[in-house]
C-alpha positions as a printed Julia matrix, in Angstrom:
466×3 Matrix{Float64}:
   7.24   -8.31   22.93
   7.34   -4.6    22.37
   4.46   -2.15   22.81
   2.47   -0.77   20.36
   4.56    2.66   21.63
   7.59    0.8    21.62
   6.55   -0.45   17.49
   5.65    3.24   16.88
   8.59    4.57   18.06
  11.06    1.99   15.95
   9.18    3.32   12.58
   9.14    6.96   13.66
  12.95    7.38   14.86
  14.35    5.03   12.1
  12.94    7.7     9.62
  14.94   10.46   11.27
  12.06   11.81   13.09
  12.51   13.63   16.6
  12.01   10.66   19.85
  10.1    13.98   21.48
   7.67   14.32   19.26
   6.01   10.31   20.58
   4.85   12.11   23.85
   2.35   14.1    21.26
   0.96   10.71   20.71
  -1.45    8.33   22.24
  -2.77    4.97   21.13
  -6.02    3.16   22.47
  -7.28   -0.49   22.37
  -5.86   -3.84   23.02
  -4.76   -6.44   20.84
  -5.88   -8.92   19.36
  -8.33   -7.6    17.96
  -9.49   -9.92   14.59
  -8.11  -13.66   14.0
  -4.49  -14.45   13.77
  -1.48  -15.58   15.09
   0.01  -12.25   14.02
   0.07   -8.62   15.43
  -1.74   -7.61   12.76
  -3.62   -5.16   14.87
  -0.66   -3.19   15.89
   0.91   -3.18   12.77
  -2.26   -1.39   11.12
  -2.15    1.04   13.88
   1.42    1.72   14.14
   1.57    2.33   10.48
  -1.0     4.48   10.52
  -0.15    6.44   13.48
   3.45    7.31   11.66
   1.59    9.1     8.99
  -0.67   11.09   11.52
   2.51   11.72   13.49
   4.51   12.98   10.25
   1.45   15.06    9.04
   1.47   16.34   12.61
   5.08   17.56   12.49
   4.62   18.77    9.07
   1.86   21.0    10.54
   3.99   22.36   13.55
   7.08   22.9    10.91
   4.79   25.17    8.91
   2.28   26.73   12.19
   4.22   26.79   15.12
   1.69   24.66   16.11
   2.09   21.36   18.21
  -1.06   19.17   18.27
  -1.74   15.42   19.35
  -2.72   12.56   17.5
  -4.9     9.45   19.07
  -5.06    6.47   17.4
  -7.77    3.76   18.53
  -6.42    0.02   17.53
 -10.0    -1.12   16.44
 -10.88    1.51   14.31
  -7.02    0.97   13.14
  -7.97   -2.33   12.04
 -11.59   -1.54   10.3
  -9.26    1.06    7.9
  -7.2    -1.43    7.52
 -10.04   -3.15    6.33
 -11.63   -0.71    4.14
 -12.37   -2.34    1.2
 -14.58   -4.63    2.45
 -16.73   -2.16    4.61
 -17.79    0.24    1.91
 -20.89    0.45    0.63
 -22.36    2.25   -2.26
 -25.92    2.92   -2.42
 -26.64    1.1     1.12
 -25.06   -1.97   -1.08
 -22.14   -4.26   -0.43
 -18.78   -4.88   -2.46
 -18.98   -7.68   -5.25
 -17.08  -10.65   -5.04
 -13.52   -9.58   -5.03
 -11.62  -12.63   -6.83
 -11.64  -13.96  -10.26
 -13.18  -17.02  -10.31
  -9.67  -19.38  -11.01
  -8.19  -16.64   -8.43
  -6.78  -18.87   -5.15
  -5.17  -22.33   -4.05
  -4.22  -24.95   -6.15
  -2.64  -28.02   -5.1
   0.14  -29.5    -7.45
   1.49  -32.82   -8.76
   4.0   -32.53   -5.77
   1.85  -32.28   -3.21
   2.36  -28.45   -2.8
   0.07  -25.54   -2.73
  -0.06  -22.53   -4.74
  -2.11  -19.05   -5.67
  -2.91  -17.84   -8.31
  -3.32  -14.14   -8.67
  -5.52  -13.51  -11.7
  -8.36  -10.5   -11.14
  -6.72   -8.38  -14.04
  -7.35  -10.82  -17.6
  -3.54  -10.56  -18.71
  -3.19  -12.61  -15.54
  -5.24  -14.98  -16.09
  -4.41  -15.0   -19.44
  -1.16  -16.27  -18.5
  -1.71  -18.46  -15.6
  -3.81  -20.14  -18.83
  -1.44  -20.54  -21.44
   1.21  -22.36  -19.39
  -1.16  -24.44  -17.95
  -2.87  -24.88  -21.4
  -6.18  -25.07  -20.54
  -9.31  -22.87  -20.4
  -9.53  -20.48  -17.45
 -12.12  -22.73  -15.2
 -11.61  -24.11  -12.18
 -11.62  -27.14  -12.3
  -9.71  -27.02  -15.16
  -6.84  -25.67  -13.71
  -6.68  -27.85  -10.96
  -6.59  -31.11  -13.12
  -3.67  -29.39  -14.94
  -1.67  -27.94  -11.88
  -1.25  -31.43  -10.94
   0.9   -32.35  -13.93
   3.12  -29.41  -12.08
   5.42  -29.12   -9.48
   4.64  -26.2    -7.58
   8.02  -24.14   -7.81
   7.93  -25.21  -11.28
   4.87  -23.91  -12.05
   5.42  -21.14  -10.02
   9.16  -20.06  -11.92
   7.08  -20.83  -15.58
   4.12  -18.21  -14.92
   6.48  -15.42  -14.09
   8.14  -16.15  -16.75
   4.81  -15.75  -19.01
   3.53  -12.93  -16.91
   1.68  -13.95  -14.74
   1.62  -13.63  -11.07
   1.57  -16.58   -8.23
   3.33  -18.01   -5.42
   4.37  -21.41   -4.05
   3.54  -21.77   -0.28
   6.59  -22.11    1.46
   6.78  -22.25    5.28
   9.17  -19.43    6.65
  12.29  -21.55    6.78
  12.06  -22.07    3.19
  11.44  -18.57    2.44
  14.64  -17.25    4.76
  16.53  -19.88    2.89
  16.22  -18.06   -0.4
  18.37  -14.93   -1.77
  15.25  -12.64   -2.09
  14.95  -13.19    2.19
  18.7   -12.61    2.76
  18.98   -9.52    0.57
  15.7    -8.11    2.27
  17.41   -8.59    5.77
  19.83   -6.36    4.26
  18.02   -3.97    4.25
  15.05   -1.05    6.22
  12.22   -0.8     6.54
  11.59    2.15    3.99
  14.84    3.94    2.53
  15.12    7.07    2.62
  17.88    8.14    0.0
  19.04   11.31   -1.75
  19.35   11.48   -4.87
  20.4    15.01   -6.4
  20.74   18.3    -6.05
  18.37   21.06   -4.99
  17.63   24.14   -3.06
  14.68   23.68   -0.26
  11.16   24.39   -1.25
   9.64   26.36    1.23
   5.66   25.16    2.85
   3.11   26.46    0.37
   0.49   28.51    2.31
  -2.66   26.66    3.87
  -4.74   25.34    6.84
  -3.88   21.75    6.84
  -0.53   20.05    7.4
  -0.47   19.25    3.22
  -2.01   22.08    1.83
  -0.71   23.18   -0.98
   1.59   19.91   -1.86
   0.79   18.32   -5.15
   0.89   14.64   -5.04
   0.99   12.33   -8.94
  -0.22    9.02   -7.74
   0.54    6.44  -10.31
  -0.68    3.48   -8.42
  -3.59    0.31   -8.85
  -4.89   -2.45   -6.42
  -4.35   -0.92   -2.22
  -0.78    0.05   -1.24
   0.09    2.56   -3.52
  -3.27    4.37   -3.25
  -3.77    4.26    0.16
  -0.83    6.11    0.37
  -2.7     8.78   -1.92
  -5.59    8.5    -0.13
  -3.79    8.99    3.18
  -1.85   12.32    1.26
  -5.1    13.56    0.46
  -6.75   12.96    4.42
  -4.22   15.42    5.01
  -4.74   18.42    2.91
  -2.26   17.56   -0.51
  -4.0    18.15   -3.98
  -3.25   14.22   -5.19
  -4.06   13.1    -8.9
  -4.11   10.0    -9.71
  -2.78    9.54  -13.31
  -4.44    6.23  -15.1
  -4.74    4.9   -18.57
  -7.57    4.03  -20.31
  -6.65    0.74  -21.15
  -4.77   -0.09  -17.55
  -6.82   -2.93  -15.74
  -8.68   -1.22  -12.52
 -10.59   -3.33   -9.65
 -13.55   -0.58   -9.4
 -14.7    -1.2    -5.54
 -11.54   -0.74   -5.04
 -10.22    2.39   -6.94
 -13.86    3.55   -4.92
 -12.83    2.76   -2.25
  -8.83    4.44   -2.02
  -9.82    7.54   -4.47
 -11.67    9.73   -2.13
 -10.22   12.69   -1.76
  -8.24   12.64   -5.07
  -8.21   13.99   -8.82
  -8.19   11.39  -11.38
  -6.71   11.78  -15.05
  -6.13    9.66  -18.02
  -2.68    9.7   -19.65
  -1.28    7.5   -22.17
   2.76    7.33  -20.99
   3.56    5.25  -24.28
   2.93    8.41  -26.32
   5.54   10.86  -26.2
   2.59   13.42  -26.7
   1.67   12.01  -22.93
   5.26   11.4   -21.38
   5.49   15.36  -22.51
   2.37   15.89  -20.66
   3.69   14.0   -17.17
   6.83   16.02  -17.63
   5.18   18.96  -17.3
   2.77   17.66  -14.47
   6.24   16.88  -12.87
   7.65   20.25  -13.48
   5.28   21.31   -9.93
   5.19   18.13   -8.43
   5.89   17.51   -4.8
   5.97   13.67   -4.31
   5.39   11.47   -7.19
   4.6     7.89   -6.36
   4.25    4.9    -8.37
   3.69    1.16   -7.74
   4.8    -0.07  -10.63
   8.14   -2.22  -11.43
  10.87    0.28  -11.68
  12.47   -0.96  -14.6
   8.86   -0.31  -16.45
   8.98    3.23  -15.45
  12.44    3.64  -16.67
  11.85    2.75  -19.85
   9.58    5.5   -20.55
  11.78    7.98  -19.11
  10.91    8.26  -15.12
  13.5     6.73  -13.35
  14.19    8.11   -9.87
  17.4    10.09  -11.05
  15.33   11.19  -14.53
  12.55   12.97  -11.92
  14.59   14.54   -9.98
  16.47   16.37  -13.09
  12.71   17.31  -14.09
  11.53   18.26  -10.89
  14.67   19.21   -9.0
  13.7    18.61   -5.1
  11.12   15.85   -6.14
  10.2    13.22   -3.45
   9.95   10.21   -5.61
   8.11    7.56   -3.68
   9.08    3.78   -4.84
   6.64    0.46   -3.92
   7.71   -3.04   -4.58
   6.46   -6.56   -4.11
   9.93   -8.01   -2.93
  11.99   -5.04   -2.31
  14.99   -3.12   -4.31
  17.48   -5.86   -3.78
  17.79   -9.28   -5.04
  16.68  -11.81   -7.81
  13.88  -11.3    -7.18
  13.41   -7.28   -7.6
  11.93   -6.83  -10.48
   8.97  -10.11   -9.2
   5.52   -8.37   -9.45
   3.21   -9.5    -6.81
   0.5    -8.34   -4.7
  -0.09   -8.95   -0.92
  -1.83  -12.55   -0.91
   1.06  -13.8    -3.07
   3.37  -12.64   -0.54
   1.61  -13.44    1.88
   1.64  -17.2     0.42
   5.38  -16.91   -0.02
   7.44  -15.65    2.57
   5.29  -17.88    5.38
   2.69  -16.16    6.69
  -0.15  -18.0     4.87
   1.66  -22.01    6.1
   2.54  -20.69    9.65
  -1.5   -19.55   10.28
  -2.28  -22.71    8.64
  -0.3   -24.6    11.08
  -1.45  -22.32   14.44
  -5.54  -23.6    13.03
  -4.35  -26.85   12.69
  -4.91  -27.19    9.03
  -3.66  -28.91    5.99
  -2.94  -25.83    3.56
  -2.8   -22.32    3.72
  -4.68  -19.62    5.57
  -4.67  -15.92    4.9
  -4.39  -13.05    7.47
  -7.87  -11.42    8.12
  -6.59   -8.21    6.21
  -4.43   -7.24    3.53
  -2.53   -6.01    5.61
   0.99   -5.68    3.81
  -0.7    -4.21    1.53
  -2.41   -1.38    4.16
   0.69   -0.8     6.33
   2.81   -0.89    3.73
   0.8     2.17    1.79
   0.85    4.17    5.42
   4.47    3.47    5.21
   4.65    5.05    1.87
   2.71    7.81    3.05
   4.97    8.3     5.85
   8.03    8.01    4.13
   6.79   10.73    1.54
   6.34   13.39    4.48
   9.46   12.14    5.93
  11.38   13.08    2.95
   9.36   16.23    2.35
  10.91   17.52    5.77
  14.31   16.8     4.9
  13.82   18.35    1.78
  12.44   21.31    3.28
  15.69   21.5     5.97
  18.71   20.26    3.59
  17.11   20.5    -0.05
  18.35   17.92   -2.62
  15.45   14.95   -4.38
  15.05   12.09   -2.84
  13.58    9.1    -3.31
  11.42    6.88   -0.78
  11.56    2.78   -1.02
   9.17    0.31    0.25
   7.46   -3.33   -0.55
   5.22   -5.34    0.47
   8.03   -8.02    1.61
   9.86   -6.11    3.97
   6.76   -4.87    6.07
   6.32   -8.62    5.76
   9.5    -9.38    7.51
   8.62   -6.45    9.88
   5.23   -7.74   10.94
   6.78  -11.56   11.11
   9.32   -9.88   13.83
   6.86   -8.29   15.91
   6.42  -11.4    17.1
   3.32  -14.28   17.38
   0.17  -14.04   19.54
  -1.1   -17.17   21.58
  -4.14  -17.82   21.04
  -4.88  -15.04   18.89
  -6.91  -17.21   15.94
  -9.47  -17.27   18.97
 -10.38  -13.71   18.55
 -13.77  -13.01   17.41
 -13.94  -11.22   13.85
 -14.85   -6.97   13.75
 -18.35   -6.9    12.25
 -19.53   -5.31    9.49
 -22.19   -3.97   12.08
 -19.73   -2.8    14.52
 -17.57   -0.65   12.19
 -21.25    0.62   10.72
 -22.0     1.68   13.81
 -18.66    3.22   14.6
 -16.31    4.05   12.47
 -18.91    5.1     8.9
 -19.22    8.08    7.61
 -21.49    9.38    4.67
 -20.3    11.36    1.38
 -21.49   12.04   -2.07
 -19.14   10.87   -4.98
 -18.76   10.01   -8.33
 -20.28    6.66   -8.51
 -23.1     7.51   -6.05
 -23.69    7.53   -2.24
 -20.68    6.24   -0.13
 -20.35    4.8     3.22
 -16.94    4.73    4.13
 -14.08    4.32    6.67
 -12.92    7.22    8.19
  -9.54    8.31    8.89
  -8.59    6.47   12.36
  -5.33    9.21   12.98
  -7.28   11.81   14.6
  -4.99   14.97   14.98
  -6.43   17.56   17.01
  -5.81   20.86   15.75
  -6.03   20.02   11.93
  -8.78   16.64   11.61
  -7.84   14.51    8.62
 -10.66   14.95    6.4
 -11.17   14.04    2.57
 -12.59   17.28    0.26
 -13.05   16.05   -2.67
 -15.1    12.95   -4.0
 -14.36    9.92   -4.83
 -14.38    9.87   -8.87
 -14.76    7.64  -12.04
 -10.86    7.37  -13.37
 -10.32    9.64  -15.73
 -12.67   11.93  -14.6
 -10.36   15.47  -14.37
  -8.04   17.22  -16.99
  -4.52   16.37  -16.44
  -3.5    19.96  -14.8
  -3.07   20.84  -11.31
  -6.05   22.97   -9.55
  -4.73   26.39   -8.55
  -3.23   27.47   -5.16
  -4.92   29.23   -3.04
C-alpha cells in the first residue's frame, strides 16, 4: 500500500512537477481518520498538498523564494467536510437534502439513488414515475420499475439518478473502460499564444484572474483554493440558476460574485469581455452546454490566447457517459463505492463514504491542474485545457487500496474540528465560523481576503491590479 508521500508524488509528477520540490512537503497524521474502508483521509491530504505545493512552486518561480508546505491529515479531512462544520451566526447548516432525495428499492430488488436538490431534477424524477414528490409515493412507483430502466429513463428526462452497482458491474461498462485509458488529470495544449509573464504581487497567485462558472462543491472548491493563494476569483452565476445556499456560503470565501445571463447576447458579450483579461476559466457544466453558447475550449482560447481552461465532468470526457450529469453521491453509487462500503459494514444496501470526497478531492485536483497548466503557459506559451472528473477521481481513490477495520474508526466530531481548525470571519450573510485551509505555506500563508457574499453581489468586472 502506497504511503501518503508516494501518493502525492504520483499526482505531482504526473502533471510535470519537479520531484525535487517534494522534499519541501511535510505530511503529518495517520489514517484512518473517519469511518471508511477506503483511504478517504489520505485522498484529501494528498490532493490538498498537491495544490499547496503548486502554489509554493509558483511563488518560487515568481520570487525565487522557496518555502515549505505542511498538510495535517486530520485538518485535511475536516476541510473535505467543510460544509458540515460551517456555522452562520453560530447556527449549524439546515438539512442538506431534498425530501425525496436518497436511496430506494426497485421492483427487481436493486437500489437506486435520486438526487433532487434542484427543482428541475426533482420534477424530472416525478414526471418519469408519474407521482407526487412524496417519499412513500416515489417508493411505491419505483416498485414498478427495474433499476437500470429507471436510471436510463430518468436521465433521458433530464433527471440525475444512479443505479447502485458493484465495482465489478461498473468495471464491465464501456464508460469504466474509457476512464481506464485516461490520466487522473489531463493537461493538453489547445492553441498557440506567447508566454504570459507573472503579474506583480506578494502572494503566489496575486494578480491572476479566474472566472469560476461552477456550482455545488467540486468546482467551487477549486475556485476557493485559488482564492486562498491570492487569485482574483469572480464567480459567475445566473439569477435563475438554482443553487444550494449553504454550499454557496462555504465555497464563496475569497471570491467576488456576479450575475451574467448567458442566454442573452449581451450576457455572452459581457463574458467574452471578461475572458479577454482572464488567466483561468474554470467551469463545471456539461461541455455541450457551453459549446452551444460559444465558449468551448478552443473558442475561449481564441478569445483569450494563453488562457487555462479547466473542465469538470461527472463521468469523464470520453466514453458513452461523457455528457451524463452527475454529483458525488451518484458517482459513489454507480461506481461501486456504496455497494462495497455496505458489504464492509455487513448491510444489505448502500453505505455512503463519510465525506463527499470525490467532490472535494476533485476540486483540489482542478486547482492543482490549473496552476500546473499556468506554469507551463508561463514557460512555453500556449493555451491549455485541464480536464478532471468525479469518476476518474473515484477510480484513483479505489486504486489506493482498502483499510481493514476502517469502518470501526470513530468519526471526527464537530467539537474536535471547532476546537482546532475553525476561523471566525465576517460575511455578507452574517458571522461565519469555517474551516481554515489545511495547506500551511511557510512564506505565503493561505488566506481568504474577501468575505463570502450573496450571489450577484458584485459588478461583472475585474478589480484593478495592484
